[in-house]
Backbone bond lengths (Angstrom), bond angles and torsions (degrees), N, CA, C in turn:
res aa  C-N    CA-C-N  psi(-1)  N-CA   C-N-CA  omega(-1)  CA-C   N-CA-C  phi
1 M - - - 1.471 - - 1.531 109.38 -
2 S 1.339 116.80 118.89 1.454 120.48 -176.95 1.524 109.90 -83.16
3 S 1.282 115.18 147.53 1.468 120.56 177.05 1.519 109.17 -113.90
4 T 1.310 115.51 147.87 1.458 120.67 179.06 1.520 109.63 -77.54
5 P 1.330 117.52 125.95 1.471 118.79 -179.60 1.521 110.18 -64.11
6 P 1.308 116.66 147.34 1.475 119.50 -179.73 1.523 110.78 -65.96
7 L 1.314 115.33 150.15 1.462 120.44 177.24 1.531 109.90 -71.90
8 P 1.321 116.29 148.50 1.470 118.15 174.52 1.523 110.77 -59.66
9 A 1.311 116.26 152.08 1.462 120.64 179.26 1.522 109.98 -58.89
10 G 1.331 114.91 130.49 1.460 120.00 178.46 1.509 114.20 92.65
11 I 1.329 118.62 -3.73 1.462 123.17 179.45 1.524 109.67 -103.13
12 V 1.329 115.60 134.33 1.463 121.79 179.96 1.520 108.09 -119.32
13 A 1.328 116.24 132.25 1.464 121.52 -179.87 1.514 110.20 -85.11
14 G 1.342 116.31 130.01 1.455 121.47 176.68 1.507 110.81 -110.63
15 T 1.323 116.64 -168.02 1.462 120.76 178.64 1.527 109.73 -73.05
16 G 1.335 115.53 156.37 1.458 120.20 178.37 1.511 113.44 66.19
17 R 1.322 117.53 27.89 1.463 123.81 177.49 1.534 112.35 62.64
18 I 1.315 116.58 21.58 1.463 120.73 176.38 1.526 109.26 -80.98
19 R 1.293 115.40 132.51 1.465 121.38 176.56 1.529 108.40 -114.88
20 R 1.313 115.38 132.16 1.461 120.82 -176.61 1.522 111.49 -125.42
21 C 1.323 114.77 154.94 1.459 120.05 167.81 1.525 107.78 -59.51
22 W 1.317 116.43 145.57 1.467 120.42 -172.60 1.513 113.14 -53.78
23 W 1.333 117.14 -36.74 1.462 119.84 -174.16 1.527 112.00 -71.40
24 G 1.347 117.94 -20.48 1.457 120.77 -177.80 1.510 114.11 -102.64
25 A 1.325 117.30 14.85 1.463 119.83 -174.44 1.529 112.80 -74.61
26 E 1.298 117.49 -33.14 1.462 122.30 179.53 1.527 108.74 -164.61
27 P 1.337 117.69 159.17 1.464 130.78 -2.09 1.533 111.50 -74.87
28 P 1.355 117.46 -178.26 1.472 120.16 -177.22 1.522 114.78 -54.23
29 I 1.333 118.48 -36.16 1.463 119.88 -179.97 1.520 110.74 -63.42
30 Y 1.328 116.49 -32.94 1.462 121.09 176.76 1.523 110.92 -74.37
31 Q 1.333 116.60 -38.15 1.460 120.10 177.63 1.525 110.72 -58.04
32 A 1.325 116.59 -47.92 1.464 120.97 -179.19 1.523 110.59 -63.53
33 Y 1.333 117.55 -41.30 1.457 120.87 179.10 1.528 110.26 -63.71
34 H 1.319 116.67 -44.90 1.462 121.85 178.77 1.525 111.59 -62.74
35 D 1.324 117.65 -45.31 1.467 121.77 -173.62 1.524 113.00 -75.60
36 D 1.335 116.82 -37.38 1.464 119.95 -167.08 1.530 115.02 -112.20
37 E 1.319 118.35 -13.92 1.463 119.61 -175.24 1.525 113.70 -123.69
38 W 1.315 116.47 -56.20 1.463 121.61 -167.58 1.526 111.34 -60.10
39 G 1.306 115.57 120.81 1.453 120.89 176.68 1.513 115.49 94.12
40 R 1.332 117.44 -11.23 1.465 119.03 -179.49 1.529 108.72 -81.75
41 P 1.326 117.59 132.21 1.470 120.30 -172.42 1.519 113.71 -63.96
42 V 1.316 115.81 138.00 1.464 122.95 -175.53 1.531 109.10 -126.17
43 A 1.338 115.37 134.20 1.454 120.98 176.73 1.518 112.42 -122.35
44 D 1.322 117.49 4.97 1.457 121.76 -179.35 1.525 109.58 -83.00
45 D 1.324 116.78 122.18 1.462 120.67 -174.52 1.521 113.09 -59.73
46 R 1.324 116.84 -41.01 1.460 118.64 -176.91 1.522 110.66 -67.01
47 R 1.322 117.28 -39.97 1.469 120.02 178.15 1.523 110.88 -66.18
48 L 1.309 117.13 -38.50 1.463 120.06 178.28 1.519 110.65 -64.59
49 F 1.329 116.69 -43.67 1.459 119.96 179.19 1.522 110.55 -64.99
50 E 1.328 116.59 -45.20 1.458 120.40 179.00 1.521 110.98 -56.46
51 K 1.314 116.55 -47.55 1.460 119.74 -175.20 1.518 111.68 -64.20
52 L 1.334 116.91 -42.59 1.457 118.46 -179.83 1.531 110.62 -65.03
53 C 1.324 116.81 -38.21 1.468 119.85 176.34 1.518 111.85 -64.29
54 L 1.322 116.52 -45.13 1.465 119.75 -179.03 1.521 111.63 -66.72
55 E 1.324 116.94 -34.16 1.459 118.77 174.68 1.521 109.99 -63.51
56 G 1.324 116.89 -35.69 1.459 119.87 175.26 1.518 111.80 -64.97
57 F 1.327 117.38 -41.00 1.463 120.87 176.53 1.519 111.42 -64.57
58 Q 1.328 116.88 -28.94 1.459 120.04 -179.11 1.519 112.23 -68.93
59 S 1.315 117.97 -23.15 1.460 121.43 -175.43 1.529 111.22 -47.36
60 G 1.328 115.81 119.21 1.459 121.15 -178.48 1.514 114.13 86.77
61 L 1.336 117.12 -3.23 1.466 122.80 -179.06 1.526 109.23 -125.36
62 S 1.324 117.50 -179.24 1.457 121.44 174.63 1.525 109.51 -94.86
63 W 1.335 116.81 151.92 1.455 119.58 177.19 1.529 110.36 -65.01
64 L 1.325 117.95 -29.96 1.461 120.63 178.63 1.529 110.28 -60.26
65 T 1.322 117.19 -38.96 1.463 120.95 177.49 1.522 110.85 -59.38
66 I 1.332 115.92 -44.54 1.465 120.50 -179.26 1.522 110.67 -70.61
67 L 1.320 116.73 -41.31 1.462 120.83 -178.36 1.525 111.35 -59.79
68 K 1.326 116.82 -40.77 1.456 121.01 179.49 1.534 111.44 -65.94
69 K 1.325 116.52 -26.86 1.464 121.07 -178.90 1.531 112.34 -100.39
70 R 1.324 118.36 5.38 1.457 120.49 -170.17 1.527 112.73 -59.52
71 E 1.318 117.23 -43.25 1.461 118.72 179.60 1.525 111.24 -64.64
72 N 1.319 116.42 -35.59 1.473 119.92 175.41 1.523 110.52 -63.50
73 F 1.325 115.93 -42.60 1.461 120.11 177.23 1.528 110.71 -60.34
74 R 1.313 116.61 -44.52 1.468 120.38 -178.78 1.514 111.27 -61.26
75 H 1.317 115.80 -41.92 1.467 119.66 178.90 1.529 110.32 -66.92
76 A 1.322 116.45 -44.63 1.470 120.49 -175.44 1.528 112.00 -67.14
77 F 1.347 116.62 -34.44 1.458 121.03 -175.76 1.529 112.70 -104.27
78 G 1.312 116.70 27.52 1.458 120.49 173.06 1.510 114.40 57.90
79 G 1.350 115.70 39.27 1.452 119.33 179.66 1.521 113.62 69.45
80 F 1.322 116.87 15.95 1.464 123.39 -178.77 1.531 111.65 57.00
81 D 1.326 114.78 37.27 1.460 121.05 171.65 1.532 107.05 -75.84
82 F 1.323 116.74 99.95 1.468 118.97 -171.70 1.522 112.45 -69.46
83 Q 1.323 118.40 -21.75 1.464 119.02 174.29 1.530 110.71 -66.06
84 Q 1.335 115.42 -36.75 1.462 120.39 176.72 1.528 110.71 -74.85
85 L 1.332 116.91 -45.40 1.457 120.97 -176.67 1.523 112.22 -62.49
86 A 1.314 116.52 -29.35 1.465 119.89 -179.43 1.528 112.01 -62.11
87 R 1.340 116.79 -18.97 1.466 120.91 -179.24 1.530 112.21 -97.33
88 W 1.315 118.08 -4.36 1.455 120.46 -178.70 1.532 109.92 -74.94
89 G 1.343 114.52 155.35 1.448 119.29 -177.42 1.515 112.96 -138.52
90 E 1.331 116.00 -153.50 1.462 121.60 -172.08 1.526 112.30 -64.63
91 R 1.329 118.72 -33.87 1.466 119.33 177.07 1.522 110.93 -61.55
92 D 1.325 115.45 -39.05 1.470 119.31 179.11 1.522 110.55 -69.34
93 V 1.321 116.69 -37.46 1.467 119.33 176.70 1.520 109.81 -60.82
94 A 1.327 117.23 -45.16 1.462 121.05 179.67 1.522 110.86 -61.84
95 R 1.328 116.80 -42.01 1.466 120.48 178.31 1.529 110.97 -62.55
96 L 1.314 116.66 -43.14 1.464 120.63 -178.96 1.530 111.47 -67.68
97 L 1.316 116.70 -33.50 1.467 119.67 177.61 1.523 111.48 -66.02
98 G 1.321 116.97 -19.16 1.462 120.93 177.78 1.512 113.53 -95.70
99 D 1.312 117.44 2.80 1.466 122.04 -176.83 1.519 109.78 -92.34
100 A 1.331 117.05 106.24 1.462 121.33 -177.27 1.526 112.83 -71.75
101 G 1.322 117.80 -9.36 1.458 120.43 -178.28 1.508 114.01 -81.26
102 I 1.345 117.63 -9.70 1.453 121.62 -179.86 1.527 109.36 -120.61
103 V 1.316 115.97 -178.28 1.468 121.06 172.98 1.517 107.62 -84.38
104 R 1.331 116.47 113.85 1.466 120.87 -173.52 1.525 110.45 -89.57
105 H 1.300 114.83 79.03 1.468 122.64 -178.76 1.521 107.10 -122.74
106 R 1.327 115.99 112.04 1.465 119.91 -173.72 1.529 111.83 -55.19
107 G 1.324 116.39 -46.40 1.460 119.74 -177.23 1.524 112.61 -59.57
108 K 1.324 116.29 -40.71 1.461 120.27 -178.46 1.529 111.40 -74.02
109 I 1.308 116.13 -35.75 1.476 120.04 176.26 1.519 110.09 -65.30
110 E 1.320 116.19 -48.09 1.473 119.29 179.63 1.522 111.10 -64.32
111 A 1.334 116.71 -34.13 1.468 120.03 177.96 1.523 110.87 -64.01
112 T 1.331 117.76 -37.27 1.464 121.14 179.82 1.525 110.46 -62.82
113 L 1.324 117.44 -43.75 1.472 120.52 178.95 1.529 110.63 -69.52
114 N 1.309 115.88 -40.32 1.471 120.19 175.64 1.525 110.79 -59.70
115 N 1.315 116.17 -46.23 1.462 120.24 -177.57 1.522 111.65 -66.72
116 A 1.328 116.83 -30.15 1.467 119.71 176.97 1.519 110.29 -62.41
117 R 1.324 116.76 -40.66 1.460 119.75 179.32 1.535 110.78 -65.81
118 H 1.322 115.72 -39.63 1.463 118.58 179.05 1.530 111.42 -74.77
119 A 1.319 117.02 -25.14 1.472 119.70 174.32 1.523 110.60 -62.78
120 L 1.330 116.61 -39.25 1.466 119.83 176.76 1.524 111.05 -61.57
121 E 1.314 116.75 -37.59 1.465 120.54 178.22 1.522 110.83 -65.41
122 L 1.335 116.34 -39.74 1.468 119.98 178.80 1.519 111.30 -65.52
123 V 1.323 116.43 -40.95 1.463 120.16 178.30 1.524 110.37 -62.70
124 A 1.317 116.54 -42.06 1.460 120.13 179.05 1.526 111.06 -63.33
125 E 1.324 116.32 -35.04 1.464 120.71 -178.12 1.532 112.86 -80.92
126 C 1.345 115.98 -43.62 1.473 120.55 -169.48 1.526 113.72 -107.29
127 G 1.324 117.29 -9.76 1.463 120.43 -178.26 1.506 112.63 97.12
128 S 1.324 117.83 -32.98 1.465 122.81 178.29 1.519 108.39 -166.56
129 L 1.324 115.55 159.45 1.464 119.15 172.68 1.510 110.32 -64.16
130 A 1.341 115.86 -37.81 1.463 120.16 -179.16 1.524 111.17 -59.15
131 A 1.324 116.52 -43.85 1.463 119.58 -179.88 1.520 110.82 -61.40
132 Y 1.336 116.48 -37.43 1.462 119.64 178.14 1.525 111.21 -68.90
133 F 1.332 116.77 -53.85 1.466 119.22 -172.66 1.521 112.48 -66.04
134 W 1.316 118.78 -36.13 1.462 119.70 -178.28 1.523 112.47 -72.32
135 R 1.325 117.89 -10.46 1.464 119.68 170.57 1.533 111.00 -63.34
136 W 1.332 115.05 -22.07 1.464 120.11 -173.45 1.527 112.72 -95.35
137 E 1.307 117.90 10.00 1.469 119.99 176.85 1.533 109.00 -63.54
138 P 1.327 118.27 124.39 1.477 119.43 -177.63 1.526 111.38 -68.41
139 A 1.317 115.33 149.71 1.463 120.43 173.10 1.526 109.56 -70.93
140 A 1.322 116.48 155.50 1.474 120.78 -179.28 1.524 111.27 -56.91
141 S 1.311 116.45 -33.99 1.469 120.20 -178.54 1.523 112.73 -67.57
142 E 1.334 116.79 -16.49 1.465 121.28 -179.62 1.524 112.47 -91.45
143 R 1.329 117.05 -0.93 1.450 121.45 -176.15 1.522 111.28 -101.47
144 P 1.342 119.24 154.82 1.462 120.80 176.58 1.521 110.92 -61.78
145 R 1.331 116.54 144.36 1.467 119.88 178.65 1.528 111.13 -64.35
146 R 1.315 115.43 -36.86 1.465 120.14 178.84 1.515 108.05 -138.81
147 L 1.317 117.12 130.53 1.453 120.64 -175.04 1.524 110.16 -103.53
148 D 1.309 116.78 104.81 1.454 121.91 173.95 1.526 108.20 -115.48
149 K 1.317 116.62 -176.45 1.461 119.63 -174.78 1.528 112.57 -61.94
150 P 1.338 119.65 -44.96 1.472 117.96 177.36 1.518 113.11 -61.35
151 A 1.340 116.60 -39.02 1.461 119.11 179.14 1.521 111.23 -64.62
152 L 1.354 116.55 -42.09 1.457 119.45 179.89 1.527 110.88 -65.80
153 A 1.330 116.32 -39.22 1.458 120.38 -179.81 1.532 111.05 -62.40
154 A 1.329 116.51 -26.68 1.461 120.71 -179.18 1.518 112.86 -85.42
155 L 1.344 117.34 -1.16 1.455 121.14 -174.46 1.530 113.00 -105.90
156 S 1.306 117.60 39.69 1.462 118.56 176.53 1.526 110.46 -69.49
157 T 1.317 116.34 -27.45 1.460 122.12 171.20 1.524 108.11 -139.22
158 T 1.310 116.18 160.30 1.466 122.25 173.80 1.525 107.13 -140.08
159 P 1.327 117.98 166.31 1.470 118.71 175.95 1.525 112.75 -55.67
160 V 1.346 116.93 -35.29 1.458 119.80 179.91 1.516 110.82 -68.89
161 S 1.331 118.01 -43.23 1.465 119.62 -179.65 1.528 111.04 -67.38
162 V 1.319 117.01 -32.22 1.469 120.52 175.56 1.526 109.86 -64.86
163 A 1.342 115.66 -43.28 1.464 119.64 179.85 1.524 111.85 -67.34
164 L 1.332 116.68 -40.52 1.467 121.05 177.65 1.524 110.38 -61.87
165 S 1.329 116.01 -46.27 1.458 120.64 178.87 1.529 111.04 -59.02
166 K 1.312 116.18 -44.82 1.468 120.72 -179.93 1.523 110.99 -61.56
167 D 1.338 116.95 -41.89 1.454 120.26 -178.68 1.521 111.27 -67.63
168 L 1.339 117.08 -43.09 1.458 120.24 179.27 1.526 111.10 -63.11
169 R 1.309 116.64 -43.46 1.471 119.43 -179.18 1.531 110.73 -66.67
170 K 1.323 116.65 -35.07 1.466 119.43 175.57 1.528 110.69 -63.02
171 R 1.327 115.76 -29.50 1.468 120.89 179.22 1.530 112.25 -85.60
172 G 1.325 117.14 -1.32 1.456 120.90 175.37 1.510 116.38 103.10
173 W 1.341 117.88 1.13 1.461 120.86 179.58 1.527 109.77 -71.65
174 A 1.337 115.64 154.82 1.462 121.78 -179.86 1.531 110.59 -127.43
175 F 1.340 115.86 157.78 1.461 123.02 -177.66 1.532 110.75 55.39
176 V 1.322 115.40 45.97 1.456 121.59 179.40 1.529 108.93 -131.40
177 G 1.337 116.63 53.72 1.452 120.55 178.31 1.523 111.49 -69.85
178 P 1.330 118.44 171.30 1.461 122.04 -177.40 1.532 114.32 -58.31
179 T 1.337 117.27 -37.55 1.469 119.65 179.06 1.527 110.22 -68.99
180 T 1.327 116.79 -42.76 1.465 121.16 176.76 1.527 110.17 -60.12
181 C 1.331 116.29 -43.90 1.465 119.66 -178.89 1.519 111.59 -65.53
182 Y 1.335 116.73 -37.16 1.468 117.01 -179.44 1.530 110.92 -71.48
183 A 1.318 117.92 -39.02 1.459 120.52 175.93 1.523 110.40 -60.01
184 F 1.325 116.66 -38.49 1.470 121.92 175.20 1.523 110.63 -62.36
185 M 1.308 117.70 -45.98 1.464 121.78 179.84 1.528 111.19 -61.27
186 Q 1.322 116.43 -41.11 1.463 120.46 178.28 1.525 111.01 -62.64
187 A 1.313 116.39 -46.64 1.458 120.91 -174.29 1.527 112.43 -70.18
188 M 1.334 116.79 -36.88 1.463 121.12 -174.37 1.520 113.53 -90.45
189 G 1.328 117.48 5.57 1.454 120.73 171.76 1.504 115.91 87.13
190 L 1.333 119.02 8.73 1.457 119.31 175.59 1.520 110.95 -66.90
191 V 1.333 115.60 -21.11 1.459 122.69 171.45 1.522 107.28 -137.61
192 N 1.320 116.12 158.68 1.467 121.65 174.53 1.515 107.35 -110.12
193 D 1.321 117.14 100.30 1.452 121.50 -177.70 1.523 113.20 -106.99
194 H 1.334 117.74 19.28 1.464 118.96 166.45 1.528 107.57 -66.22
195 L 1.311 116.37 138.33 1.456 120.99 -175.33 1.527 111.86 -68.28
196 E 1.320 114.81 155.31 1.457 120.04 170.10 1.529 108.01 -59.19
197 G 1.320 116.57 129.48 1.468 121.03 -178.16 1.512 113.25 99.88
198 C 1.346 118.18 -12.67 1.458 121.87 176.74 1.520 109.26 -76.15
199 S 1.321 117.18 135.12 1.464 121.83 -178.50 1.521 112.63 -62.45
200 T 1.322 116.86 -26.51 1.462 120.64 -176.35 1.523 112.48 -84.96
201 R 1.313 117.69 -17.93 1.467 120.31 -174.41 1.532 111.77 -57.56
202 A 1.330 117.58 -48.35 1.465 120.39 -177.86 1.527 111.08 -66.07
203 K 1.335 117.50 -34.85 1.469 120.56 179.16 1.523 110.07 -65.87
204 V 1.319 116.00 -41.03 1.455 119.92 179.06 1.524 110.05 -67.24
205 E 1.315 116.83 -40.52 1.456 119.75 -179.90 1.528 110.98 -63.77
206 Q 1.327 115.69 -38.97 1.466 119.45 176.50 1.523 110.73 -64.06
207 A 1.338 116.91 -42.80 1.468 120.83 178.30 1.522 110.77 -62.23
208 R 1.315 117.07 -38.37 1.462 120.70 178.86 1.523 111.45 -67.60
209 R 1.332 117.86 -35.77 1.462 120.67 178.25 1.523 111.31 -66.44
210 R 1.328 115.80 -35.96 1.467 120.64 -178.13 1.525 112.54 -82.61
211 F 1.303 116.88 -17.47 1.466 121.56 -172.94 1.529 110.56 -69.00
212 V 1.312 115.79 132.09 1.464 121.44 176.19 1.531 107.96 -89.57
213 R 1.304 116.49 111.92 1.459 120.03 -179.05 1.520 110.63 -65.36
214 P 1.339 117.65 129.26 1.472 120.62 179.60 1.517 110.88 -69.02
215 T 1.311 115.76 146.27 1.464 120.97 179.51 1.524 108.78 -128.53
């Protein structure tokens, strides 16, 4: 009589033999985010800007809270078109502070508009936000040999995310601490932090191999 081997620590079995990292097992909105978005490489400037801003809004909150409000955020912030946001001012801040569909935090709202202006500077310097951010992709030698739940739990920051945060803040960006920057790197595919044994890990790795790094 054969026995089913135990799942690796941090892996949860779903329907259809799908295995997920523990954090993406439920609810359904998290499952879809885990399976279809998190870790897949992104080169679209607006998506990169949106994600870094939303990670800033997450500070002190759960990502699930932000994910549930993401469409509201997109509507409130004009689709995170940073060329447009760079022209917004105090009237827009006041309007956003009255919008119950988003996180009404003055500092984070003002940081989003501030960062939009600095995003334009980065585009002028580097050609695109993607070209800038993908410079920070860690080398394979800087990554854990095997990624399990304890290893992932220890990766709230890395030397690269600390350096990225320092560079962004030197350029005038706000709400871009090392933890925020690393969460951004994980989500946008600069690293593949799906656990060993997760069904999505190999798909993300394949997408990363095929991805043309922006220059």
